[in-house]
C-alpha positions in Angstrom: -21.5 -38.7 -16.3 -21.4 -34.9 -16.6 -24.3 -32.6 -16.6 -26.0 -32.4 -20.0 -24.0 -35.5 -21.0 -25.2 -38.1 -23.5 -26.5 -41.5 -22.3 -25.9 -45.0 -23.6 -22.3 -45.3 -22.4 -20.8 -42.8 -24.9 -18.7 -39.8 -23.9 -20.8 -36.7 -23.7 -20.0 -33.1 -24.5 -21.1 -31.7 -21.2 -19.1 -30.1 -18.4 -19.0 -31.2 -14.8 -19.8 -28.1 -12.9 -18.9 -29.2 -9.4 -15.1 -29.1 -9.9 -15.4 -25.6 -11.4 -17.6 -24.5 -8.5 -15.2 -26.0 -5.9 -12.2 -24.4 -7.6 -13.9 -21.0 -7.6 -14.7 -21.3 -3.9 -11.1 -22.4 -3.1 -9.7 -19.6 -5.3 -11.6 -16.9 -3.5 -10.6 -18.3 -0.1 -6.9 -18.7 -1.2 -6.7 -15.2 -2.5 -8.2 -13.4 0.4 -6.4 -15.5 3.0 -2.9 -14.8 1.5 -2.9 -11.1 0.8 0.0 -8.7 1.4 0.6 -5.1 0.4 3.5 -4.1 -1.8 5.6 -1.2 -0.4 5.7 2.1 -2.2 2.8 1.2 -4.6 0.3 -0.1 -2.1 -0.8 -2.8 -4.5 -2.5 -5.9 -2.9 -0.7 -9.1 -3.9 -1.1 -12.8 -3.5 1.7 -14.5 -1.5 1.4 -17.8 0.3 4.9 -18.4 1.7 6.6 -16.7 4.6 9.5 -14.2 4.2 11.8 -16.6 6.0 10.9 -19.4 3.5 11.4 -17.1 0.6 14.8 -15.8 1.9 16.0 -19.4 2.4 15.1 -20.2 -1.2 16.9 -17.1 -2.3 20.1 -17.8 -0.4 20.2 -21.4 -1.6 19.9 -20.2 -5.3 22.4 -17.4 -4.7 25.1 -19.7 -3.3 24.6 -22.1 -6.1 24.9 -19.4 -8.8 28.1 -17.9 -7.2 29.7 -21.3 -7.1 29.2 -21.7 -10.8 30.4 -18.2 -11.8 33.6 -16.1 -11.7 33.0 -13.7 -8.8 35.0 -10.5 -8.8 35.9 -9.7 -5.2 38.3 -6.7 -5.6 38.6 -3.6 -7.8 36.7 -0.4 -8.4 33.7 -1.9 -10.1 33.1 -4.4 -7.3 33.4 -1.6 -4.7 31.1 0.7 -6.7 28.4 -2.0 -6.8 28.6 -2.5 -3.0 28.5 1.2 -2.4 25.5 1.7 -4.7 23.7 -1.3 -3.1 24.3 0.0 0.4 22.8 3.5 -0.5 19.7 2.0 -2.2 19.0 -0.7 0.5 19.2 2.0 3.2 16.1 3.7 1.7 14.0 0.6 1.2 11.5 -1.3 3.3 13.8 -4.3 3.8 13.6 -5.2 7.4 15.3 -8.6 8.0 17.2 -8.6 4.7 20.8 -9.7 4.9 22.3 -7.8 1.9 25.0 -9.1 -0.3 26.4 -7.5 -3.5 28.6 -9.3 -5.9 30.1 -8.6 -9.3 30.2 -11.6 -11.7 32.7 -11.6 -14.6 30.5 -12.5 -17.5 29.5 -11.0 -20.9 25.8 -11.4 -19.9 23.9 -8.1 -20.0 22.1 -8.9 -16.7 21.7 -8.4 -13.0 19.4 -9.8 -10.3 18.4 -9.6 -6.7 17.1 -12.7 -5.0 14.8 -12.8 -2.0 16.5 -11.7 1.2 18.7 -9.1 -0.6 21.1 -11.2 -2.6 22.3 -9.0 -5.5 24.5 -9.9 -8.4 25.6 -7.7 -11.3 27.2 -9.2 -14.5 30.1 -7.3 -15.9 28.5 -7.4 -19.3 25.9 -4.8 -18.2 28.4 -2.2 -17.1 28.9 -0.7 -20.5 25.2 -0.3 -20.9 24.9 1.2 -17.5 27.6 3.7 -18.6 27.8 5.6 -15.3 27.0 5.3 -11.5 23.5 6.6 -11.9 22.7 4.1 -14.7 24.1 1.3 -12.6 22.0 2.5 -9.7 18.9 2.4 -12.0 19.6 -1.2 -12.8 20.3 -2.2 -9.2 17.3 -0.2 -7.9 15.0 -2.1 -10.3 16.4 -5.5 -9.2 16.2 -4.7 -5.5 12.6 -3.6 -6.0 11.7 -7.0 -7.3 12.9 -8.5 -4.0 11.3 -5.9 -1.8 8.0 -6.4 -3.6 8.2 -10.2 -3.3 7.5 -10.7 -7.0 9.1 -14.2 -7.0 6.8 -15.4 -4.3 3.8 -13.8 -5.9 4.7 -15.5 -9.2 4.8 -18.9 -7.5 1.4 -18.3 -6.0 -0.1 -17.4 -9.4 1.4 -20.6 -10.9 0.0 -22.6 -8.1 -3.5 -21.2 -8.8 -3.1 -22.0 -12.5 -2.0 -25.6 -11.8 -5.0 -26.2 -9.5 -7.4 -24.5 -12.0 -6.0 -26.7 -14.8 -6.6 -29.8 -12.6 -10.1 -28.8 -11.9 -10.7 -28.1 -15.6 -9.4 -31.5 -16.5 -11.9 -33.2 -14.2 -14.7 -30.9 -15.4 -14.2 -31.9 -19.1 -13.4 -35.6 -18.4 -16.7 -36.7 -20.0 -16.0 -34.9 -23.2 -14.7 -36.5 -26.4 -10.9 -36.7 -26.3 -10.6 -34.2 -29.2 -12.8 -31.8 -27.4 -10.9 -32.2 -24.2 -7.6 -31.4 -25.9 -9.1 -28.3 -27.6 -10.6 -27.0 -24.3 -7.4 -27.7 -22.2 -5.2 -26.2 -25.0 -7.4 -23.0 -25.0 -7.3 -22.8 -21.2 -3.5 -23.1 -21.3 -3.1 -20.4 -23.8 -5.6 -18.2 -21.9 -3.7 -18.7 -18.7 -0.3 -17.9 -20.3 -1.4 -14.8 -22.2 -4.3 -13.6 -20.0 -2.7 -14.1 -16.6 0.9 -15.1 -16.3 2.5 -12.8 -18.9 0.4 -9.7 -18.0 1.3 -10.2 -14.3 5.0 -10.6 -15.2 4.9 -7.3 -17.2 3.1 -5.6 -14.3 5.9 -6.8 -12.0 8.5 -5.3 -14.3 6.7 -1.9 -14.4 6.2 -2.0 -10.7 9.9 -2.7 -10.1 10.7 0.2 -12.5 8.6 2.6 -10.5 9.8 1.4 -7.1 13.4 1.5 -8.3 13.0 5.0 -9.6 11.6 6.1 -6.2 14.5 4.4 -4.4 17.0 6.2 -6.7 15.5 9.5 -5.8 15.5 8.7 -2.1 19.1 7.6 -2.3 20.1 10.9 -4.0 21.0 9.3 -7.4 19.8 11.1 -10.6 16.5 9.5 -11.6 16.6 11.1 -15.1 19.2 8.5 -16.0 16.6 5.7 -15.9 14.9 6.5 -19.2 18.3 7.1 -20.8 19.4 3.7 -19.5 16.5 2.0 -21.3 17.3 3.9 -24.5 20.7 2.3 -24.3 19.1 -1.1 -23.5 17.0 -0.7 -26.7 20.1 0.1 -28.7 22.0 -2.9 -27.2 19.2 -5.3 -28.0 18.8 -4.0 -31.6 15.0 -4.7 -31.6 15.4 -8.4 -30.8 12.8 -10.3 -28.9 9.1 -11.0 -29.1 6.3 -8.4 -29.2 5.3 -7.0 -25.8 2.1 -9.0 -25.8 4.1 -12.3 -25.9 6.9 -11.1 -23.6 7.5 -11.2 -19.9 8.7 -7.6 -20.0 7.2 -4.3 -21.3 8.8 -2.9 -24.4 11.7 -0.4 -24.1 9.4 2.2 -25.5 6.7 1.5 -22.9 9.3 1.7 -20.1 10.7 5.0 -21.3 7.2 6.5 -21.5 6.4 5.3 -18.0 9.6 6.7 -16.6 8.7 10.1 -18.1 5.3 10.0 -16.5 6.8 9.2 -13.1 9.7 11.6 -13.3 8.1 14.7 -11.7 7.3 12.7 -8.6 10.8 11.3 -8.5 12.5 14.7 -9.0 10.3 16.1 -6.2 11.3 13.3 -3.8 15.0 13.9 -4.7 14.7 17.6 -4.1 13.1 17.0 -0.7 15.6 14.4 0.4 18.8 15.7 -1.1 18.3 19.4 -1.8 19.9 20.9 -5.0 
């Protein structure tokens, strides 16, 4: 019987407060006992697996993907990707990473970097990249995701949501079934749009910023980054959900952010690379 519940054997409309309280205590402990600092930005993040565990998961996924795809091992594009990757990784905070760079022959407009430094670029993105600096902007962004441990942080957020959902289910177990479904549905929507999607967009913006700084440090042209996203916008032709419902910021948001960060990036490039 929950607090404020009805008597007489009927389901009440009250909420059991103990599960909520226990989850709140655990959530505070979990957060403060699993904190790390993101390089470049200095943001405090929640990560609960070791770097070795994360790298092992990344390597396993990378090997599986490469087995299923047509990997291009020779040619100018493959060599360019390796050269760009080497320049960018040299200016990152990537101690312990075992870098690999591969070009995949596919029409997908995509690229990724898995934990531990496992990079893949799909040939379909090369026309959008257009030039070496554009390709460096793409790779810098993906490499930044791995350096910032965004995958591990996302797993920790999902774990908290799962535990919170379990606690909420126990807390409302005395409610009428219809009320339970309404409450749990509202909590699910709230977690998706109030926590998981905003954090995903924050990760994308953080990777944009870190990647821009890496471009500047590696002596690529950072002004190509907003131009890249203009081309990305043209390639997508406005397809996709609104920013509020998306895992990524809009192209317009990204371009505006790059313009805000550009003076810092240009200053870094001038200091590192001269004219």
